[in-house]
C-alpha positions as CSV (number, residue, x, y, z in Angstrom):
1,M,225.3,169.0,-227.5
2,A,226.7,172.9,-227.1
3,A,230.2,172.8,-226.1
4,F,231.9,176.8,-225.7
5,S,236.2,176.1,-225.6
6,Q,238.4,178.9,-223.8
7,F,242.4,178.9,-223.5
8,P,244.7,180.8,-221.4
9,S,245.9,184.0,-222.9
10,R,249.0,183.1,-225.5
11,I,251.3,185.6,-222.6
12,F,250.3,183.6,-219.7
13,R,250.3,179.8,-221.0
14,P,253.8,179.4,-219.3
15,F,252.6,180.4,-216.4
16,V,249.5,179.1,-215.7
17,R,248.5,175.8,-214.9
18,W,245.4,175.0,-217.3
19,K,245.1,174.3,-221.0
20,R,241.8,174.7,-222.2
21,L,238.3,175.1,-220.3
22,V,235.2,173.5,-222.4
23,A,232.3,174.3,-221.3
24,T,228.9,171.8,-222.1
25,D,225.5,171.0,-221.1
26,E,226.6,168.8,-218.5
27,G,228.9,171.4,-216.6
28,L,232.8,172.1,-217.0
29,V,235.7,170.7,-218.1
30,I,239.1,171.2,-216.9
31,T,242.1,170.0,-219.4
32,R,245.8,170.3,-217.6
33,P,249.2,169.7,-218.9
34,T,248.9,166.0,-217.5
35,S,245.2,165.6,-216.2
36,S,241.3,166.9,-216.5
37,E,238.8,167.1,-214.4
38,S,235.0,168.3,-215.1
39,Y,232.3,169.6,-212.6
40,S,228.6,169.2,-213.7
41,W,226.6,172.6,-213.0
42,T,224.8,170.9,-210.2
43,Q,228.1,171.3,-208.2
44,I,229.3,174.7,-208.8
45,E,227.2,176.6,-206.5
46,T,227.4,180.0,-207.8
47,P,227.5,181.1,-211.4
48,P,231.2,181.6,-212.5
49,S,231.9,185.1,-212.7
50,L,234.8,186.7,-214.1
51,T,237.6,189.4,-212.5
52,R,239.7,191.5,-214.3
53,H,243.2,192.2,-213.1
54,F,244.7,193.8,-216.4
55,P,246.0,192.9,-218.6
56,W,244.2,189.2,-217.4
57,C,240.9,188.0,-216.1
58,T,240.6,185.5,-213.5
59,L,237.4,182.4,-213.7
60,G,235.8,181.2,-210.2
61,L,234.3,178.8,-209.2
62,S,232.6,177.9,-205.7
63,K,232.2,174.4,-205.8
64,Q,230.7,172.3,-203.0
65,T,234.2,171.6,-201.3
66,H,236.3,174.6,-201.9
67,E,236.5,177.4,-204.7
68,S,239.1,177.2,-207.8
69,R,240.6,180.3,-209.5
70,F,241.5,180.4,-212.9
71,S,243.9,183.0,-213.8
72,G,245.1,184.1,-217.6
73,L,242.0,184.4,-219.3
74,A,242.2,186.9,-221.8
75,S,240.4,190.1,-221.6
76,N,238.2,189.2,-224.4
77,S,236.8,186.0,-222.7
78,K,233.8,187.5,-221.7
79,P,231.1,185.5,-224.3
80,F,233.1,182.3,-222.8
81,I,232.0,183.2,-218.9
82,L,228.2,184.3,-220.4
83,S,227.7,180.9,-222.0
84,C,228.7,179.2,-218.7
85,Q,226.5,181.8,-216.3
86,T,223.8,180.3,-219.3
87,L,224.1,176.9,-218.7
88,W,224.6,177.3,-214.7
89,A,221.5,179.1,-215.1
90,Q,220.1,176.1,-217.1
91,A,220.8,173.5,-215.0
92,H,219.7,175.4,-211.2
93,G,216.9,177.3,-213.0
94,S,214.2,174.0,-213.4
95,R,215.0,173.1,-209.6
96,V,214.2,177.3,-208.5
97,K,211.2,177.1,-210.9
98,M,209.7,174.5,-209.0
99,Q,210.0,175.4,-205.7
100,V,208.6,178.9,-207.0
101,A,205.5,177.0,-208.6
102,K,204.7,174.5,-205.2
103,L,205.1,177.6,-203.0
104,E,202.6,179.6,-204.8
105,S,200.4,176.6,-204.8
106,F,201.1,176.4,-201.3
107,L,200.7,180.2,-200.2
108,S,197.0,180.2,-202.0
109,R,195.5,176.8,-200.3
110,R,197.1,177.6,-196.4
111,Y,196.9,180.7,-194.1
112,L,200.0,182.4,-193.7
113,S,201.0,181.8,-190.0
114,E,203.8,182.9,-188.3
115,A,205.6,179.5,-188.5
116,I,204.7,179.2,-191.6
117,F,205.6,182.4,-192.8
118,N,208.9,182.3,-191.2
119,E,209.3,178.8,-193.1
120,I,208.8,179.8,-196.0
121,Q,211.4,183.2,-195.9
122,T,214.0,181.5,-194.7
123,K,213.8,178.9,-197.6
124,A,214.0,181.5,-200.2
125,K,216.6,183.6,-198.9
126,T,218.2,180.0,-199.3
127,T,217.4,179.7,-201.9
128,L,217.9,182.8,-203.6
129,K,221.2,183.4,-202.1
130,P,223.7,181.3,-205.0
131,W,221.8,183.4,-207.4
132,R,223.0,186.1,-206.0
133,H,222.2,190.1,-207.5
134,W,224.0,188.3,-210.5
135,W,220.5,187.2,-212.1
136,K,218.7,191.0,-212.1
137,T,221.4,191.6,-215.3
138,A,221.8,188.3,-216.6
139,D,219.9,187.2,-219.9
140,L,217.8,184.7,-218.5
141,E,214.6,183.3,-219.8
142,S,210.8,185.2,-218.4
143,E,210.0,182.6,-217.1
144,L,213.0,181.8,-214.5
145,T,213.3,185.9,-214.1
146,H,209.9,185.5,-213.1
147,A,210.0,182.8,-210.1
148,L,213.4,185.2,-208.7
149,C,211.6,188.2,-209.0
150,T,209.0,185.8,-206.2
151,L,211.3,184.7,-204.2
152,E,213.1,187.9,-203.7
153,E,209.5,189.7,-203.1
154,I,209.3,187.3,-200.0
155,A,212.5,187.5,-198.5
156,Q,211.9,190.8,-199.2
157,W,208.1,190.5,-197.0
158,S,208.1,192.6,-193.9
159,L,205.6,191.5,-191.1
160,Q,202.8,194.7,-192.7
161,D,203.5,192.0,-196.1
162,A,202.3,189.5,-194.2
163,E,199.7,190.5,-192.8
164,E,197.9,192.3,-195.7
165,F,198.6,188.8,-198.0
166,K,197.1,187.3,-194.2
167,A,194.3,189.6,-194.8
168,S,193.1,188.8,-198.6
169,F,193.5,185.2,-197.8
170,E,190.5,185.3,-195.3
171,A,188.7,187.7,-197.8
172,H,188.8,185.0,-200.1
173,Y,188.0,182.4,-197.5
174,L,185.3,184.1,-196.1
175,E,183.4,184.1,-199.8
176,K,184.4,180.9,-201.2
177,Y,182.7,179.2,-197.3
178,K,180.5,181.6,-197.5
179,S,177.7,179.4,-197.7
180,Y,179.1,176.6,-195.3
181,F,179.6,179.4,-192.9
182,D,175.9,180.6,-193.4
183,T,174.2,176.8,-192.4
184,I,176.8,174.7,-190.2
185,E,174.7,175.7,-187.5
186,R,171.2,177.0,-186.5
187,N,172.0,180.6,-187.4
188,P,174.7,182.0,-189.8
189,L,178.7,182.1,-187.3
190,T,179.3,185.7,-187.0
191,E,182.2,187.5,-189.4
192,K,184.9,186.8,-185.8
193,Q,183.5,183.1,-185.9
194,R,184.2,182.4,-188.9
195,L,187.9,184.1,-189.3
196,A,188.5,181.7,-186.0
197,C,187.8,179.4,-188.1
198,I,189.8,180.2,-191.2
199,R,193.1,181.3,-188.9
200,Q,195.6,178.9,-188.5
201,E,197.8,179.7,-186.0
202,Q,200.1,177.2,-184.8
203,N,198.3,178.0,-181.1
204,Q,195.0,180.2,-181.3
205,L,193.2,180.8,-178.3
206,L,189.3,181.6,-178.0
207,L,188.2,183.5,-175.6
208,A,184.3,184.1,-175.6
209,A,181.5,184.7,-172.6
210,A,179.5,181.5,-171.7
211,G,176.7,180.8,-174.0
212,S,178.8,182.9,-176.8
213,G,179.5,180.8,-179.6
214,K,182.3,178.5,-179.0
215,T,180.6,175.2,-178.8
216,S,179.5,176.6,-182.3
217,V,183.3,177.5,-183.2
218,M,184.9,174.0,-182.8
219,V,181.9,172.1,-184.7
220,A,181.8,173.9,-187.4
221,R,186.2,174.6,-188.0
222,S,186.3,171.1,-187.3
223,G,184.3,170.7,-190.8
224,Y,185.8,173.7,-192.2
225,L,189.3,171.7,-192.7
226,V,187.9,168.4,-193.3
227,K,186.2,170.6,-196.4
228,A,189.2,172.8,-197.2
229,G,190.8,169.7,-197.2
230,Y,193.7,170.3,-194.3
231,A,192.8,167.3,-192.6
232,S,190.3,164.3,-192.7
233,P,188.3,163.9,-189.8
234,S,189.8,161.0,-188.2
235,Q,193.2,163.5,-187.5
236,I,190.9,166.1,-185.4
237,L,190.4,165.9,-181.8
238,L,188.2,167.6,-179.6
239,L,188.6,167.5,-176.0
240,A,186.6,169.5,-172.9
241,Y,186.9,168.9,-169.5
242,G,183.0,167.7,-168.7
243,N,181.4,165.3,-169.9
244,D,178.4,167.6,-170.8
245,A,180.5,169.6,-172.8
246,A,181.8,166.6,-174.5
247,K,178.8,165.1,-175.5
248,E,177.1,168.5,-176.7
249,M,179.7,168.5,-179.3
250,Q,179.8,165.4,-180.7
251,E,175.8,165.8,-180.5
252,R,176.7,168.7,-183.0
253,L,179.6,166.5,-185.0
254,S,177.4,164.1,-185.9
255,K,174.4,166.1,-187.4
256,S,177.4,167.8,-189.3
257,S,177.7,166.1,-192.9
258,S,181.4,167.3,-193.1
259,A,182.6,166.8,-189.0
260,D,181.0,163.5,-189.1
261,G,183.8,161.4,-187.7
262,V,185.2,164.0,-185.8
263,K,185.6,162.7,-181.9
264,A,184.4,165.0,-179.5
265,L,186.3,163.4,-175.7
266,T,187.3,164.8,-172.1
267,F,191.0,164.9,-171.3
268,H,189.9,161.8,-168.9
269,S,188.0,159.6,-171.3
270,L,191.5,160.2,-173.8
271,G,193.7,159.8,-171.2
272,L,192.0,155.7,-170.8
273,S,192.0,155.3,-174.2
274,I,195.8,155.8,-174.5
275,L,197.4,153.9,-171.2
276,R,194.1,151.0,-172.8
277,K,195.7,151.0,-175.5
278,V,199.2,151.1,-174.5
279,E,198.6,148.3,-171.5
280,G,196.3,146.2,-173.2
281,E,194.1,146.3,-170.3
282,T,191.4,149.1,-168.5
283,P,193.7,151.2,-165.6
284,K,191.9,150.7,-162.3
285,L,191.2,154.0,-161.2
286,S,189.5,155.1,-157.3
287,V,186.6,156.1,-157.5
288,F,186.8,159.9,-156.8
289,A,188.4,159.9,-160.6
290,T,184.8,158.9,-161.8
291,D,182.3,159.9,-158.9
292,L,182.1,163.8,-159.0
293,N,180.0,162.8,-155.5
294,A,182.1,160.6,-153.7
295,F,185.1,162.9,-154.0
296,H,183.1,165.9,-152.4
297,Q,181.9,163.5,-149.5
298,F,185.7,162.8,-149.4
299,V,186.6,165.9,-149.3
300,Y,183.4,167.2,-146.6
301,R,184.3,164.0,-144.3
302,T,188.5,164.6,-144.5
303,L,187.6,168.5,-143.6
304,L,185.4,167.8,-140.6
305,T,188.1,165.4,-138.8
306,L,191.1,168.2,-139.8
307,L,188.6,170.4,-138.2
308,D,189.0,168.4,-134.8
309,E,192.2,170.0,-134.4
310,S,192.9,173.2,-133.1
311,A,195.7,174.7,-134.6
312,F,194.2,173.7,-138.9
313,K,191.2,175.3,-137.8
314,L,192.4,178.9,-136.4
315,Q,194.6,178.6,-140.3
316,F,191.3,177.3,-141.6
317,M,189.4,180.0,-140.5
318,K,192.6,182.5,-142.0
319,F,191.5,181.1,-145.2
320,V,187.5,181.3,-145.7
321,E,187.7,184.9,-144.5
322,L,190.4,185.8,-146.8
323,N,188.3,183.7,-149.5
324,S,184.8,184.5,-147.9
325,D,183.4,185.5,-151.7
326,F,183.3,181.8,-153.0
327,L,184.3,179.9,-149.5
328,N,181.1,181.2,-147.5
329,P,178.7,178.2,-148.6
330,I,181.1,175.8,-147.0
331,K,181.9,178.1,-143.7
332,Q,178.1,178.0,-143.3
333,E,177.6,174.6,-143.9
334,L,180.5,173.0,-141.5
335,N,179.4,175.5,-139.0
336,L,182.1,177.8,-138.3
């Protein structure tokens, strides 16, 4: 076990309240005239610093609760401080290297969404903060220096840097899953459809004309998330407003080896299943919730009844005229 000692300068020994500083692999031991105390390197938040105040020097320690300063060191105390800094770096460096390794692995597999970008940049700044700029001139092992350089680079990323990283990620995964996107549907997916599968922002909106392949994207995206290891089929749910759309998605999902097991439901059926699970029984609903024709008949009969009132009929006629583009069929049906 390495041990390095430092005593106060002979000139200032009568004026200081410490007798000896000992740096070991575990931490720093401070011996006082009647007592001693020790701090592990992990308790010391930042590297020990040496400040020169001619003709003496001061050792500064920033601990978890407060900052301690030990004045009266001789001007030749630099080797001792360097030893303290090296031991501090050894104690904190393993955690930094592990975090950077996890971060690099994470970024190689996950899309850099805005939420993830903000999260990792904040984490990089927080991890780098105790090291300040001291590490750039310190004699550290190359692996630790590389890890700190990586953290500094991420901490300084601009939005443009993030966009360039995402573009590189997209290009890599477009190539990696080319065969999948070529064969998941009857026709190969277009590049925009493939990007809609690969991109993973916290909220995404897919706008496209009817029949242009939105369902293909939903099915392909589900399979991609499973195939790339981002989710299991049981963690993915596709929702549609109408029964026909949900049924079509479920049929196409079942034909995909990677997306088989993913569920497609309507909002209505999802709500019912949640209520059934919570209440232990199927809730009783109005017939209008499940029979669209019955609902239309109810609206029609209600309108006929209300139109017997002259005040309502006048207001309704104004409403029809203002919205004639899509209400003319109703006007004709009601003989208005």
